C-alpha positions as semicolon CSV with decimal commas, in nm:
position;residue;x (nm);y (nm);z (nm)
1;M;-0,737;0,773;-1,178
2;D;-0,951;0,985;-0,968
3;N;-0,858;1,290;-0,772
4;Y;-0,783;1,194;-0,412
5;A;-0,948;1,499;-0,257
6;D;-1,261;1,436;-0,453
7;L;-1,270;1,088;-0,347
8;M;-1,192;1,133;0,025
9;F;-1,283;1,484;0,126
10;H;-1,668;1,421;0,152
11;R;-1,890;1,696;0,318
12;A;-1,796;1,624;0,681
13;V;-1,419;1,617;0,599
14;A;-1,481;1,957;0,420
15;E;-1,669;2,105;0,698
16;L;-1,374;2,019;0,956
17;Q;-1,141;2,163;0,707
18;R;-1,347;2,488;0,684
19;D;-1,370;2,509;1,064
20;D;-0,982;2,463;1,082
21;G;-0,917;2,712;0,793
22;S;-0,726;2,466;0,596
23;Y;-1,025;2,399;0,331
24;E;-0,894;2,642;0,052
25;K;-0,538;2,531;0,097
26;Y;-0,636;2,172;0,021
27;Q;-0,866;2,276;-0,263
28;A;-0,597;2,463;-0,431
29;G;-0,328;2,200;-0,361
30;Y;-0,522;1,877;-0,482
31;N;-0,647;2,047;-0,802
32;H;-0,311;1,979;-0,991
33;R;-0,248;1,636;-0,825
34;T;-0,481;1,412;-1,028
35;Q;-0,281;1,195;-1,269
36;E;-0,370;0,940;-1,532
37;Q;-0,145;0,673;-1,420
38;L;0,135;0,594;-1,181
39;S;0,463;0,795;-1,251
40;P;0,800;0,667;-1,260
41;D;0,876;0,803;-0,904
42;D;0,545;0,621;-0,778
43;I;0,627;0,302;-0,949
44;G;1,007;0,324;-0,780
45;F;0,859;0,382;-0,451
46;I;0,597;0,105;-0,485
47;Q;0,843;-0,164;-0,609
48;S;1,112;-0,093;-0,332
49;R;0,881;-0,177;-0,047
50;E;0,928;-0,472;0,182
51;S;0,579;-0,427;0,335
52;M;0,234;-0,247;0,330
53;Y;-0,066;-0,225;0,517
54;L;-0,386;-0,348;0,358
55;G;-0,717;-0,181;0,475
56;T;-1,045;-0,371;0,386
57;G;-1,401;-0,333;0,511
58;N;-1,648;-0,605;0,615
59;P;-2,008;-0,611;0,509
60;D;-2,115;-0,414;0,808
61;G;-1,863;-0,126;0,742
62;W;-1,607;-0,250;1,008
63;P;-1,267;-0,160;0,887
64;Y;-0,971;-0,412;0,906
65;V;-0,612;-0,340;0,861
66;Q;-0,352;-0,617;0,784
67;H;0,014;-0,610;0,743
68;R;0,150;-0,754;0,422
69;G;0,519;-0,816;0,336
70;G;0,769;-0,988;0,165
71;P;1,116;-0,960;0,006
72;R;1,210;-0,613;-0,120
73;G;1,012;-0,540;-0,438
74;F;0,741;-0,803;-0,357
75;L;0,497;-0,539;-0,460
76;K;0,493;-0,488;-0,853
77;V;0,350;-0,252;-1,077
78;I;0,189;-0,442;-1,363
79;G;0,000;-0,188;-1,550
80;P;-0,029;0,190;-1,585
81;S;-0,240;0,203;-1,260
82;Q;-0,246;-0,159;-1,150
83;I;-0,035;-0,323;-0,877
84;A;0,001;-0,682;-0,761
85;C;0,162;-0,893;-0,524
86;A;0,182;-1,264;-0,414
87;D;-0,044;-1,334;-0,118
88;Y;0,140;-1,581;0,098
89;R;-0,008;-1,848;0,344
90;G;-0,104;-1,646;0,674
91;N;-0,268;-1,727;1,004
92;R;-0,577;-1,868;0,828
93;Q;-0,848;-1,636;0,954
94;F;-0,898;-1,509;0,597
95;I;-1,059;-1,169;0,699
96;S;-0,899;-0,967;0,434
97;M;-0,979;-1,225;0,161
98;G;-1,332;-1,253;0,277
99;N;-1,383;-0,881;0,300
100;I;-1,242;-0,843;-0,047
101;A;-1,491;-1,103;-0,158
102;T;-1,779;-0,872;-0,060
103;N;-1,630;-0,536;-0,091
104;T;-1,354;-0,480;-0,337
105;K;-1,262;-0,120;-0,196
106;V;-0,914;-0,133;-0,032
107;S;-0,664;0,120;0,106
108;L;-0,277;0,056;0,075
109;F;-0,051;0,237;0,311
110;L;0,318;0,220;0,200
111;M;0,588;0,343;0,446
112;D;0,925;0,431;0,393
113;Y;1,058;0,490;0,755
114;L;1,418;0,557;0,662
115;N;1,320;0,839;0,429
116;Q;1,024;0,952;0,606
117;A;0,777;0,900;0,313
118;R;0,422;0,763;0,282
119;L;0,197;0,688;-0,001
120;K;-0,165;0,626;0,041
121;I;-0,346;0,432;-0,233
122;E;-0,720;0,362;-0,296
123;G;-0,825;0,092;-0,516
124;R;-1,027;-0,194;-0,615
125;A;-0,883;-0,533;-0,523
126;S;-0,915;-0,893;-0,626
127;L;-0,758;-1,205;-0,499
128;V;-0,715;-1,501;-0,755
129;S;-0,551;-1,825;-0,699
130;V;-0,201;-1,874;-0,854
131;S;-0,332;-2,150;-1,080
132;D;-0,606;-1,876;-1,211
133;A;-0,388;-1,586;-1,228
134;D;-0,303;-1,402;-1,550
135;P;0,000;-1,588;-1,676
136;D;0,157;-1,250;-1,801
137;V;0,144;-1,135;-1,446
138;L;0,321;-1,442;-1,262
139;P;0,663;-1,404;-1,409
140;K;0,666;-1,042;-1,276
141;L;0,606;-1,141;-0,900
142;D;0,830;-1,324;-0,676
143;L;0,687;-1,671;-0,609
144;K;1,004;-1,860;-0,566
145;T;1,108;-1,715;-0,218
146;I;0,784;-1,798;-0,046
147;P;0,513;-2,001;-0,195
148;A;0,206;-1,802;-0,277
149;E;-0,140;-1,911;-0,250
150;R;-0,303;-1,611;-0,435
151;I;-0,239;-1,311;-0,622
152;L;-0,376;-0,988;-0,473
153;V;-0,423;-0,733;-0,773
154;V;-0,527;-0,382;-0,702
155;D;-0,658;-0,140;-0,959
156;V;-0,553;0,200;-0,837
157;V;-0,858;0,451;-0,810
158;A;-0,665;0,741;-0,635
159;M;-0,339;0,788;-0,452
160;D;-0,172;1,063;-0,240
161;W;0,171;1,123;-0,114
162;N;0,124;1,218;0,250
163;C;0,301;1,469;0,474
164;P;0,627;1,322;0,619
165;K;0,559;1,492;0,955
166;Y;0,573;1,277;1,249
167;I;0,717;0,967;1,062
168;P;0,990;0,816;1,296
169;R;1,309;0,734;1,109
170;M;1,381;0,385;1,143
171;F;1,669;0,154;1,006
172;T;1,615;-0,210;0,911
173;E;1,819;-0,488;1,087
174;D;2,032;-0,540;0,754
175;M;2,115;-0,180;0,764
176;V;2,229;-0,181;1,122
177;R;2,429;-0,506;1,056
178;Q;2,626;-0,336;0,782
179;V;2,729;-0,061;1,023
180;V;2,769;-0,279;1,367
181;G;2,836;-0,618;1,207
182;G;2,824;-0,920;1,447
183;Q;2,779;-0,692;1,745
184;I;2,402;-0,659;1,679
185;D;2,359;-1,002;1,833
186;Q;2,525;-0,883;2,157
187;L;2,299;-0,574;2,139
188;M;1,978;-0,793;2,093
189;A;2,057;-1,023;2,383
């Protein structure tokens, strides 16, 4: 995988960092952060997600961000630096799918609000129909809960664990139900 700073800290970013006084700190801090593949901690975090944000770009350069979700663990690491998930039937706009067809560069933004952690992933994506998907990948994905139309595969180019500052701590409905039981329905009314 590439070094995240080498990929993302282009000249204009570096100039802003220099003006701010943070350039040297980032240069020193990112030198040791390059890794060849996803670590066990990275894999555990990725595979424990219930959702992610997928950023794509259209041919004119306009960014587009779409939420993707599923049961906990819907996102799977299928290779040393490769991630996949089932792509479910959505609103039928096909914006992400069309963008990936013309520009395979994507950003994934994975959040853990409870533990105030986030992982940024830059990669190259492909979308293939379930019938055309690699038969070795299909058993690794949860295709029984919600019928999938396609498989999203992302080859990770670079990644970065981001600062936990300002991440609000949030609890899922399931967590709240465990604590307050049936009273949640009254609270939500």
